[in-house]
C-alpha positions as CSV (number, residue, x, y, z in Angstrom):
1,M,-39.1,-12.4,23.5
2,A,-38.2,-9.5,25.4
3,R,-37.1,-9.7,28.9
4,Y,-34.9,-7.6,30.9
5,T,-31.6,-8.4,31.1
6,A,-29.8,-6.2,33.3
7,A,-28.8,-5.9,37.2
8,V,-32.2,-6.9,39.0
9,C,-30.8,-5.3,42.2
10,R,-30.9,-2.4,40.9
11,L,-34.9,-2.8,40.2
12,C,-34.6,-3.4,44.1
13,R,-32.9,-0.5,45.0
14,R,-34.9,2.0,42.8
15,E,-38.0,0.6,44.3
16,G,-36.1,1.1,48.0
17,M,-37.4,-2.4,49.3
18,K,-36.8,-6.3,48.8
19,L,-38.9,-7.6,45.6
20,F,-36.8,-11.0,46.3
21,L,-35.9,-11.2,42.5
22,K,-33.2,-13.3,43.0
23,G,-34.0,-16.4,45.3
24,D,-32.1,-17.2,48.3
25,R,-29.6,-14.6,48.1
26,C,-32.1,-11.9,49.2
27,Y,-32.1,-13.5,52.4
28,T,-28.6,-13.0,52.9
29,G,-26.2,-10.3,53.6
30,K,-25.1,-9.9,50.1
31,C,-29.0,-8.8,49.5
32,S,-28.2,-5.0,47.6
33,I,-30.6,-3.8,49.7
34,D,-29.0,-4.2,53.1
35,R,-25.8,-3.2,51.6
36,R,-26.6,0.0,49.6
37,G,-30.4,0.7,50.8
38,Y,-30.8,4.2,48.4
39,A,-31.7,4.6,44.7
40,P,-28.8,3.3,42.3
41,G,-27.1,6.3,40.1
42,Q,-25.2,9.7,40.6
43,H,-28.0,10.8,42.4
44,G,-29.8,7.8,44.2
45,Q,-28.6,9.3,47.6
46,G,-30.1,12.6,46.9
47,R,-34.1,13.7,48.9
48,K,-36.3,14.2,46.2
49,K,-40.0,15.3,46.6
50,I,-42.2,12.6,44.7
51,S,-45.6,14.0,43.1
52,E,-48.8,12.1,43.1
53,Y,-47.9,10.9,39.7
54,G,-44.5,9.4,40.6
55,V,-45.8,7.9,43.6
56,Q,-48.7,6.0,41.2
57,L,-45.8,5.0,38.7
58,R,-43.6,3.5,41.5
59,E,-46.4,1.3,42.3
60,K,-46.8,0.2,39.1
61,Q,-43.2,-0.4,38.1
62,K,-42.9,-2.2,41.9
63,A,-46.1,-4.6,40.3
64,R,-44.0,-5.1,36.9
65,R,-41.2,-6.2,38.4
66,I,-42.5,-8.6,41.4
67,Y,-44.4,-10.4,38.4
68,G,-41.5,-9.9,35.8
69,V,-43.7,-8.6,33.1
70,L,-42.7,-5.6,30.9
71,E,-44.5,-2.5,30.0
72,R,-46.7,-3.4,27.1
73,Q,-47.9,-6.8,28.4
74,F,-48.8,-5.2,32.1
75,G,-50.8,-2.8,29.9
76,R,-52.8,-5.8,28.1
77,Y,-53.3,-7.3,32.0
78,Y,-54.8,-4.2,32.8
79,E,-57.1,-3.9,29.7
80,L,-58.4,-7.4,30.5
81,A,-58.7,-6.4,34.0
82,A,-61.0,-3.9,33.6
83,R,-63.3,-5.3,31.5
84,M,-64.0,-8.3,33.9
85,K,-66.7,-8.1,36.6
86,G,-65.2,-7.3,40.3
87,M,-62.7,-4.9,40.8
88,T,-60.0,-3.8,38.6
89,G,-57.5,-3.5,41.2
90,V,-57.7,-6.9,42.4
91,N,-58.7,-8.3,39.0
92,L,-55.4,-6.9,37.7
93,L,-53.4,-8.8,41.1
94,T,-55.2,-12.0,40.5
95,L,-54.6,-12.1,36.6
96,L,-50.8,-11.4,37.7
97,E,-50.7,-14.3,40.3
98,T,-52.7,-16.8,38.1
99,R,-49.5,-16.8,35.8
100,L,-48.0,-20.5,35.3
101,D,-44.6,-19.1,36.7
102,N,-46.0,-17.2,39.6
103,V,-47.9,-20.9,40.2
104,V,-44.6,-22.5,39.9
105,Y,-42.5,-20.0,42.0
106,R,-45.8,-20.0,44.9
107,L,-45.3,-23.9,45.1
108,G,-41.8,-23.8,45.9
109,F,-40.6,-25.7,42.5
110,A,-38.5,-22.8,41.8
111,R,-36.6,-20.5,44.3
112,S,-37.6,-17.3,42.3
113,R,-40.1,-16.1,39.4
114,A,-37.1,-15.5,37.0
115,E,-36.0,-18.9,37.2
116,A,-39.7,-20.5,37.4
117,R,-40.0,-18.5,34.1
118,Q,-36.8,-20.0,32.8
119,L,-37.9,-23.5,33.5
120,V,-41.3,-23.3,32.4
121,R,-39.7,-22.1,28.8
122,H,-37.4,-24.8,28.9
123,G,-40.6,-27.6,29.0
124,H,-40.4,-29.4,32.4
125,F,-43.9,-28.3,33.6
126,A,-47.3,-29.6,32.1
127,V,-50.5,-28.9,33.0
128,N,-53.5,-30.8,33.0
129,G,-50.8,-33.8,31.5
130,R,-50.0,-31.5,28.7
131,K,-46.6,-29.5,28.1
132,V,-47.0,-26.0,28.7
133,S,-43.8,-23.5,27.7
134,I,-45.3,-20.4,28.1
135,P,-44.5,-18.5,31.2
136,S,-47.9,-16.2,31.6
137,F,-50.5,-19.4,30.6
138,R,-53.2,-18.5,33.0
139,V,-54.1,-21.5,35.0
140,R,-57.9,-21.7,36.2
141,A,-59.6,-23.4,39.1
142,G,-59.4,-27.4,38.8
143,D,-55.6,-27.2,37.1
144,E,-53.0,-29.7,37.9
145,V,-49.9,-28.2,37.7
146,S,-46.7,-31.0,38.0
147,V,-43.1,-31.4,36.6
148,R,-43.0,-33.3,33.2
149,E,-42.4,-37.2,33.3
150,G,-38.7,-36.5,31.8
151,S,-37.6,-33.8,34.7
152,R,-38.4,-35.5,37.7
153,N,-35.3,-37.4,37.8
154,L,-33.3,-34.3,37.3
155,P,-31.0,-33.3,40.2
156,L,-32.4,-30.0,40.1
157,F,-35.6,-31.2,40.7
158,A,-34.8,-33.7,43.6
159,E,-33.4,-30.3,45.5
160,L,-36.1,-28.4,44.6
161,A,-38.9,-30.9,45.9
162,Q,-37.4,-30.5,49.5
163,V,-37.9,-26.3,48.8
164,A,-40.8,-27.2,47.6
165,A,-41.9,-29.1,51.3
166,A,-40.8,-26.8,53.4
167,R,-42.7,-24.0,51.4
168,T,-45.8,-22.5,53.2
169,V,-48.3,-22.8,49.8
170,P,-51.0,-20.4,49.9
171,A,-54.5,-21.6,50.4
172,W,-55.8,-21.7,46.8
173,L,-53.0,-23.8,45.8
174,E,-52.6,-27.7,47.1
175,S,-48.9,-29.3,46.5
176,V,-47.9,-32.6,47.0
177,P,-44.3,-31.7,46.6
178,A,-42.9,-35.4,46.7
179,E,-44.8,-35.8,43.6
180,L,-43.9,-32.7,42.3
181,K,-47.6,-31.7,41.5
182,A,-49.9,-29.5,42.8
183,R,-53.9,-28.4,42.0
184,V,-55.6,-24.8,41.9
185,L,-58.0,-25.2,44.0
186,R,-59.6,-21.9,43.3
187,L,-58.5,-18.3,42.4
188,P,-56.8,-16.2,44.9
189,E,-58.5,-13.6,47.2
190,R,-56.9,-10.1,47.5
191,E,-55.6,-11.3,51.2
192,E,-53.9,-13.9,50.0
193,I,-51.7,-12.0,47.6
194,D,-49.0,-10.9,49.7
195,V,-47.2,-8.4,47.3
196,P,-46.6,-4.9,48.7
197,V,-48.5,-3.1,46.1
198,Q,-51.4,-0.5,46.5
199,E,-53.4,-1.7,43.4
200,H,-55.7,1.3,43.6
201,L,-52.8,3.5,42.6
202,I,-52.2,1.8,39.5
203,V,-55.8,1.9,38.5
204,E,-55.9,5.7,39.3
205,L,-52.6,5.9,37.3
206,Y,-54.4,4.1,34.2
207,S,-57.3,6.0,34.4
208,K,-56.0,9.7,33.7
């Protein structure tokens, strides 16, 4: 499975903002944005005028990088969102937000989406009692997401249970950290998706 393997801190610097790709490190003084708040590369500190297309492209890249989705997969999400009823941009964010790896992260069962993706791939989670090892698995209203029985005694999940207990869970999810399980109450509303993305710019980019 293709995935981004280079330094993720460069991605935050390229977008000029914290994307919280490395979990707890992003809240410390080691964060690359705090230390070098300019774009990476030889010309990163130069002043550049960004075109309209460039602004739209940056929004798309930002969304891709936040959710850890590669280009072709992101394009498929957009095509699906465009076929759904409602606003295409909101549909796109809803599809990304209801990925299993993102739900695991939102629940506090992982410190970052990258860690959530790895834990899901390793088969530590179940949806409605069935093992799911596909990070892009789309959860639906009424689904129960839980750590599998065989993984609950691992030291990692004992620690993550404490992380989950301290995490503020979105209103569309209901979490029971002590039992390492949660339920998807409904699909998220746009105002509940707290990602710094202007989805209408992504729609404009793909509409050209």
